[in-house]
Structures are given as structure tokens and as C-alpha cells.
C-alpha positions as CSV (number, residue, x, y, z in Angstrom):
1,M,95.0,142.9,73.4
2,N,94.3,142.2,69.7
3,A,90.9,143.4,68.5
4,S,90.1,140.0,67.1
5,I,89.8,138.5,70.6
6,I,87.0,139.4,73.0
7,S,87.9,139.6,76.7
8,C,85.0,141.4,78.4
9,Q,81.4,140.4,79.1
10,E,79.8,143.3,77.4
11,D,81.5,142.7,74.1
12,F,80.7,139.0,74.3
13,L,77.0,139.7,74.8
14,D,77.2,142.0,71.7
15,L,78.7,139.1,69.8
16,C,75.9,136.8,70.9
17,D,73.3,139.2,69.8
18,H,75.0,139.4,66.4
19,I,75.1,135.6,66.1
20,K,71.4,135.4,66.9
21,K,70.6,137.9,64.2
22,C,72.7,136.1,61.6
23,G,71.1,132.7,62.4
24,T,74.3,130.8,61.3
25,V,77.7,130.7,62.9
26,S,80.9,128.6,62.6
27,F,82.3,127.5,66.0
28,D,85.4,125.9,67.3
29,S,87.3,125.7,70.6
30,E,90.7,125.3,71.9
31,F,91.1,123.4,75.2
32,I,93.4,121.5,77.5
33,S,92.1,118.0,78.3
34,D,94.8,116.4,80.5
35,T,95.1,118.6,83.6
36,G,91.6,118.9,85.1
37,Y,88.6,116.8,85.9
38,R,87.0,118.1,82.7
39,P,88.7,119.7,79.6
40,Q,89.4,123.3,80.3
41,L,88.4,125.8,77.7
42,G,91.3,128.1,76.5
43,L,89.6,129.9,73.6
44,L,86.4,130.0,71.6
45,Q,86.3,131.0,67.9
46,F,83.3,132.2,65.9
47,A,82.8,133.1,62.3
48,T,79.7,134.7,60.7
49,P,79.5,136.4,57.3
50,E,80.5,139.7,58.9
51,R,82.8,138.7,61.8
52,C,85.6,136.3,62.6
53,V,86.5,136.6,66.3
54,A,87.9,134.7,69.3
55,V,86.6,134.8,72.9
56,D,88.8,134.5,75.9
57,P,86.9,132.2,78.4
58,L,89.5,133.1,81.1
59,E,88.4,136.7,81.0
60,V,84.7,136.6,80.0
61,T,82.6,136.3,83.1
62,S,79.9,133.9,81.8
63,L,79.6,131.9,78.6
64,S,76.0,130.9,79.4
65,P,74.5,133.1,76.6
66,W,76.5,131.2,74.0
67,W,75.5,127.7,75.3
68,E,71.9,128.8,75.2
69,I,72.3,130.0,71.6
70,M,74.1,126.7,70.6
71,A,71.1,124.7,71.9
72,D,68.3,126.9,70.6
73,D,66.0,126.0,67.7
74,F,66.9,128.9,65.5
75,T,70.7,129.1,65.2
76,T,72.7,126.8,62.9
77,V,76.1,126.0,64.4
78,I,78.7,124.7,62.0
79,V,81.7,122.7,63.4
80,H,84.4,120.3,62.2
81,G,84.7,117.1,64.3
82,G,82.5,118.8,66.9
83,Q,82.4,116.1,69.6
84,A,84.3,118.3,72.1
85,E,82.1,121.3,71.3
86,I,78.9,119.3,71.8
87,R,80.2,117.9,75.0
88,F,81.0,121.5,76.3
89,C,77.4,122.5,75.4
90,V,76.0,119.5,77.4
91,Q,78.3,120.0,80.4
92,H,78.0,123.8,80.6
93,G,74.5,124.3,79.1
94,G,72.7,121.1,80.0
95,Q,71.4,120.6,76.4
96,I,72.5,119.3,73.0
97,P,72.6,121.5,69.9
98,R,69.4,121.4,67.9
99,R,70.7,122.7,64.6
100,L,74.3,121.4,64.4
101,V,76.2,120.8,61.2
102,D,79.5,118.9,61.1
103,I,81.6,119.3,57.9
104,Q,83.6,116.2,58.8
105,I,80.5,114.0,58.7
106,A,79.3,115.8,55.6
107,E,82.5,115.0,53.8
108,G,82.2,111.4,54.8
109,L,78.9,111.3,52.9
110,R,80.7,112.8,49.8
111,G,83.7,110.5,49.6
112,R,85.2,107.3,50.9
113,S,87.7,108.9,53.3
114,Y,86.5,109.5,56.9
115,P,87.4,111.1,59.2
116,L,89.3,113.8,57.3
117,S,91.2,116.6,59.0
118,Y,90.0,120.2,58.7
119,N,93.1,121.0,56.7
120,A,92.4,118.2,54.2
121,I,88.8,119.2,53.8
122,V,89.7,122.8,53.2
123,E,92.3,121.9,50.6
124,R,90.0,119.4,48.9
125,L,87.1,121.8,48.5
126,L,88.7,125.3,48.5
127,G,92.2,124.6,47.2
128,T,93.6,126.4,50.2
129,V,96.6,125.0,52.2
130,I,96.6,125.6,56.0
131,T,99.8,125.0,58.0
132,N,99.7,123.5,61.5
133,S,102.0,125.8,63.3
134,Q,100.4,125.9,66.7
135,T,99.4,122.3,67.5
136,R,101.4,122.3,70.7
137,T,100.1,125.6,72.1
138,D,99.2,125.8,75.8
139,W,95.8,127.5,75.3
140,L,95.5,128.4,79.0
141,R,98.7,130.4,79.1
142,R,98.4,134.2,78.7
143,P,99.0,136.4,76.8
144,L,98.2,134.6,73.6
145,S,100.3,135.8,70.6
146,E,99.0,137.3,67.4
147,E,100.1,134.2,65.6
148,Q,98.3,131.9,68.0
149,I,95.0,133.8,67.6
150,A,95.4,133.9,63.8
151,Y,95.9,130.2,63.8
152,A,92.9,129.6,66.0
153,L,90.7,131.8,63.8
154,E,91.7,129.9,60.7
155,D,89.8,126.9,62.2
156,V,86.5,128.7,61.7
157,S,87.2,131.2,58.9
158,Y,86.9,128.6,56.0
159,V,84.0,126.6,57.5
160,P,81.1,128.6,56.0
161,L,82.5,128.3,52.5
162,V,83.2,124.5,53.0
163,W,79.6,123.8,54.2
164,E,78.0,125.9,51.4
165,Q,79.7,123.6,48.8
166,Q,78.9,120.5,50.8
167,R,75.3,121.5,51.3
168,K,74.7,122.1,47.6
169,W,76.3,118.8,46.6
170,L,74.5,116.8,49.3
171,E,71.2,118.3,48.3
172,S,71.8,117.5,44.6
173,K,72.5,113.9,45.5
174,G,69.6,113.5,47.8
175,R,71.9,113.1,50.8
176,L,71.2,116.2,52.8
177,E,68.6,114.5,55.0
178,W,71.2,111.7,55.6
179,A,73.6,114.3,56.9
180,T,71.0,115.9,59.1
181,M,70.2,112.5,60.7
182,E,73.9,111.9,61.3
183,F,74.5,115.4,62.9
184,D,71.5,114.7,65.3
185,R,72.7,111.2,66.0
186,M,76.1,112.4,67.0
187,C,74.6,114.9,69.4
188,Q,72.4,112.4,71.0
189,S,75.1,109.8,71.4
190,I,77.3,112.3,73.2
191,L,74.4,113.2,75.5
192,D,73.9,109.5,76.2
193,E,77.6,109.1,77.0
194,E,77.5,112.0,79.5
195,K,74.6,110.2,81.2
196,T,76.5,106.9,81.4
197,A,77.4,105.8,84.9
198,P,81.1,106.0,85.5
199,W,81.5,102.3,86.0
200,E,79.9,101.3,82.7
201,R,83.0,102.7,80.9
202,L,85.4,100.5,82.8
203,P,87.2,97.9,80.6
204,G,86.4,94.4,81.8
205,I,83.5,95.4,84.0
206,H,81.2,92.9,82.4
207,K,83.5,90.0,83.5
208,L,83.0,90.7,87.2
209,P,80.7,88.6,89.4
210,R,78.0,90.5,91.2
211,R,79.9,91.2,94.5
212,E,83.0,92.4,92.7
213,L,80.8,94.5,90.4
214,A,79.3,96.2,93.4
215,V,82.8,97.0,94.7
216,A,83.8,98.4,91.3
217,Q,80.7,100.5,91.1
218,R,81.3,102.0,94.5
219,L,85.0,102.7,93.7
220,A,84.1,104.3,90.4
221,V,81.7,106.7,92.1
222,W,84.3,107.5,94.8
223,R,86.9,108.1,92.1
224,E,84.6,110.5,90.2
225,E,83.8,112.5,93.3
226,E,87.5,112.6,94.3
227,A,88.5,113.7,90.8
228,A,85.9,116.5,90.7
229,E,86.9,117.7,94.2
230,R,90.6,117.7,93.3
231,N,90.0,118.9,89.7
232,K,92.1,116.1,88.3
233,P,91.3,113.5,85.5
234,A,89.7,110.5,87.0
235,R,92.5,108.2,85.7
236,R,95.0,110.2,87.7
237,V,93.1,109.6,90.9
238,L,93.0,105.8,90.3
239,R,93.8,104.0,87.0
240,D,91.1,101.8,85.5
241,D,93.2,98.6,85.8
242,L,94.0,99.3,89.4
243,L,90.3,99.9,90.2
244,I,89.3,96.6,88.6
245,D,92.1,94.8,90.5
246,L,90.9,96.2,93.8
247,A,87.4,95.1,93.0
248,R,88.5,91.6,92.2
249,R,90.8,91.2,95.3
250,R,88.7,93.2,97.8
251,P,91.6,93.9,100.2
252,R,90.5,94.3,103.8
253,S,93.4,96.5,104.8
254,V,95.9,99.1,103.4
255,Q,98.6,96.5,103.8
256,Q,96.7,94.0,101.6
257,A,95.9,96.7,99.1
258,L,99.6,97.4,98.8
259,E,100.2,93.9,97.5
260,T,99.0,95.3,94.1
261,R,101.9,96.7,92.1
262,D,101.8,100.4,91.6
263,L,99.4,101.1,94.5
264,N,102.4,102.0,96.6
265,R,102.9,105.2,94.6
266,P,102.4,108.3,96.8
267,E,99.5,109.6,94.8
268,Y,97.6,106.4,95.4
269,R,99.0,105.4,98.8
270,R,97.7,108.5,100.6
271,K,94.1,107.6,99.6
272,L,94.3,103.8,100.2
273,D,92.5,104.0,103.5
274,E,89.5,105.6,101.8
275,M,89.5,103.0,99.0
276,V,89.6,100.2,101.6
277,E,86.7,101.7,103.4
278,V,84.7,101.9,100.2
279,I,85.5,98.2,99.5
280,E,84.3,97.3,103.0
281,E,81.0,99.2,102.5
282,A,80.4,97.3,99.3
283,G,81.2,94.1,101.0
284,R,78.3,94.7,103.4
285,I,75.6,94.9,100.7
286,P,73.1,92.1,101.1
287,D,73.2,89.5,98.4
288,D,69.7,90.3,97.3
289,K,70.7,93.9,96.8
290,L,73.7,93.3,94.6
291,P,73.7,94.7,91.1
292,R,73.0,92.5,88.1
293,R,76.0,91.5,86.0
294,I,76.6,93.8,83.1
295,R,76.5,92.2,79.7
296,S,79.1,93.5,77.2
297,R,77.6,95.0,74.1
298,D,80.9,94.2,72.3
299,E,80.8,90.5,73.2
300,A,80.3,88.3,70.1
301,S,80.8,84.7,69.3
302,S,83.6,83.6,66.9
303,D,80.9,82.6,64.4
304,D,79.3,86.1,64.6
305,Q,82.7,87.7,64.0
306,I,83.4,85.6,61.0
307,I,80.0,86.3,59.5
308,S,80.4,90.0,60.1
309,R,83.6,90.0,58.1
310,L,81.7,88.6,55.2
311,L,79.1,91.3,55.6
312,A,81.9,93.9,55.6
313,L,82.7,92.8,52.0
314,A,79.2,93.5,50.9
315,L,79.0,96.8,52.8
316,G,82.4,97.9,51.4
317,N,81.1,97.2,47.9
318,V,78.0,99.3,48.4
319,C,80.1,102.2,49.8
320,A,82.5,102.0,46.8
321,E,79.6,102.2,44.4
322,L,78.1,105.2,46.2
323,E,81.4,106.9,46.9
324,I,80.7,107.1,50.6
325,A,82.9,106.3,53.6
326,Q,82.4,102.8,55.0
327,A,83.7,103.9,58.4
328,L,80.8,106.3,58.6
329,V,78.1,103.9,57.4
330,G,79.0,101.0,59.7
331,T,81.6,99.7,62.0
332,N,82.6,96.1,62.9
333,K,80.4,96.5,66.0
334,D,77.4,97.6,63.9
335,L,77.9,94.6,61.6
336,T,78.1,92.2,64.5
337,E,74.9,93.6,66.0
338,L,73.2,93.0,62.7
339,V,74.4,89.4,62.6
340,K,73.1,88.8,66.2
341,Y,69.8,90.4,65.4
342,V,69.2,88.3,62.3
343,R,70.6,85.0,63.6
344,T,69.2,85.0,67.2
345,G,66.6,87.8,67.4
346,E,68.2,88.8,70.8
347,S,67.2,92.4,70.4
348,S,63.9,94.0,69.5
349,E,65.7,97.2,68.5
350,L,66.3,97.6,64.8
351,P,70.1,97.5,64.1
352,L,71.7,100.7,62.9
353,L,72.5,99.2,59.5
354,L,68.8,98.4,58.9
355,S,67.6,101.9,60.0
356,D,66.8,105.1,58.1
357,W,69.2,105.9,55.2
358,R,71.5,103.0,56.0
359,G,68.7,100.6,55.6
360,E,67.9,102.2,52.2
361,I,71.4,101.8,50.8
362,C,72.6,98.5,52.2
363,G,70.0,96.9,54.4
364,D,68.4,94.7,51.7
365,L,71.8,93.4,50.4
366,L,73.1,92.6,53.9
367,K,70.0,90.7,54.8
368,K,70.2,88.8,51.5
369,V,73.8,87.9,52.2
370,L,72.8,86.6,55.7
371,E,70.0,84.5,54.2
372,G,72.1,83.1,51.4
373,R,70.0,84.7,48.7
374,V,72.9,86.3,46.8
375,R,76.2,85.2,45.3
376,F,79.2,87.4,44.5
377,R,82.2,87.3,42.2
378,V,85.1,89.5,41.4
379,A,84.2,92.4,39.1
380,P,86.1,92.9,35.9
381,Y,89.2,95.1,36.0
382,G,88.2,98.8,35.8
383,S,84.8,98.3,37.3
384,S,83.4,100.9,39.7
385,T,83.3,98.3,42.5
386,P,85.6,95.4,43.4
387,L,82.8,92.8,43.6
388,I,79.5,92.0,41.9
389,F,76.6,90.8,44.0
390,E,73.8,88.9,42.2
391,D,70.6,87.4,43.4
392,Q,70.6,83.6,43.6
393,P,68.5,82.0,40.9
394,E,65.2,80.5,42.2
């Protein structure tokens, strides 16, 4: 096998020792996400100043030494769009990275486009064009070709040079601390997602009455256990929409369950008796033990949505002035949360757009807009921003 890919535990441990000595490593992974209960790793790629190498997770006995390094307090791990890599660290190592850098987020703090692909960032900063020749590769199939390995290694080989340029620029503009906060926030949000109960991610779950909610919760737990046992994606065990339909109708027999279209498919039908049993168990829960209804965080009144669109104009103007990606600074959901916070005081938690660096760059303006203390007009042609916001005269 090619020397640029490690396939034995001893060589992998040697690589881990090398990474620890370097203190900085670029990391990427190739995986298949649609066949098993969890995404299945097909390849890991690493780049340090001295080495650029791939690791075969199908051959290496244990990857634990790497997950420990990724989550230690000493090693800087540089990724691009590293949500999947963080999730692997949480799932396999039980921790989040402590010193993670994401060049995709960093680029969003340097320009108005976000998220940018790896190829686009490399071309923008280094002038190097990368071709996507292996995007349909089955990374679990062996042997991997020289071309596939070379393609995978390209995904980490330019990362150190990219980050070095980004880091210098961010530091010169006083935005390096912003970037660090965003890297940490992404890691924490993924950890929070991993801890989320399986039913909380179901679409429409907040609309269910308490009894139906209890059924949906029990079915969601059953689905997760079944998916893990059969090593299949949860949606292939039972689709979300079918789960919600069963919770609403609460069939008392397999025959009643079959009245729902699509449940007569073989992959569902052979497990219907178990589903009905779960539904019956949930039906026996005493009324005083039923779960509380779940309030949707995305639920907003029509008025709040209209006001948030007005705030989006102000936010977009600030982002244009600072040359920073609006999609990274705040989403429509973030704007709506700010509106509800200011108008109703429903939450004691400070909204994202009023916190930390976001609060510094746009918090004051957004509050002024909500309080009617500013006016705005179209900026002259050629101005750096499309609008001009001015304080209302006293």
C-alpha cells in the first residue's frame, strides 16, 4: 500500500507522537453517512509542517490516541467546515476539541461570503486551483487508488498555509478573538446537539398534546435503539413523518397501524407489532406523569417576523461596512430571538446578537432600531454601504 497511508497501529501511534510534538495539525476525514446508524469513517488525513499522511481506520486497531489528542489542551487542530470531525471526536472520544480552528469560519470573518468551499478558500488566498475528481468515491471500499489518496490529502495539505494568512489578517484587524469564540461556540453547539433527546429533533413535535407527545417520545427512543442494534440510519427504521402520524393516531393494532400509507412497506411492516406495543405502553402513562408540551424555539408571531426583517436591513448594513458575512453574524432565527427578547422580555438569557463581539459591532444599532431611535435612508451611489443609519434628533 502507498507509503502516504498508514494501516497499522504502531505507525499510527508514531504519527500521534509526532503530532503531539508539533503542537499543530491539520485534520480532515472522509466518511459515508447514509448506510449505518452513525457515519462510518473511511479515511483520516493529517498535515503537519513535516508530514502529510492518511490513516486507514478500517485497518488501524484503535483511533483513541487521536481523539485524545484532538481534545487535549495543547494541540491546535485546524479543519475546514469541521462539524463532522468535531462530531466524531464527541462520539468516539467523549469530548470536544479544546483548541480547534476552522478556516471556513475564519474566512467568514474576513469577507461577506459564508460558507465558502475549501477549493474557493484555497484559490482566494493561495491562488491554487483544486479539482474535485473524487467527490463520488466510496471511502469504505478497498483498496483505495493512488488518485483517491492524493485527492484526500489535498484536503489538508493547503490548510496550514491558509490559516497562517487568515490568522495574521484577523490579528491585524482585532478579530482573532472573535474567531476563537466562534470556533469554541461551534464545538459546544455540536456537543449540545449530541446530548439532545432524539424526540426533540422531530419536526412538528411541539404541536402534539401531552399524551401524543409521550407516544412520540417512546417511539423515538425505540427507533434509536432499533437503529443502533441494526446499524441503520434512524430514518430508515421509521421515517419522522410516520412516527409523528403514529403518535397522533395511536393505533391499537397492527391492522389499524396499516391504515397509514407507507407503513405497509416490508421494512416497516415486520416491526409494526413492536411499534404498537410501544404505543400501548405510552397510553398507560398516568395523566400526572405525562411530559410537558415542548415549546418551539422557532415559533414566532407574524409581527416578530416582520420586525426581524427590518432588523436584517440594519444587520446587513453593518456587515457590508465591516466586510463580514451576515450569515455568520446572525440568522433570521437570531434576529427573531432578539425581537422577542426586547419586546416581551420572555427570556433572561442575553440573545446572541447582543453578546460578545456581535454585541460590540451591531448590538447598539439593533436596539436603537427596535426602540425607534434611528432613521435610515439610501446611501449615495458608490458608498461603502447601501444604507445610512442616523440617530433620531432629540
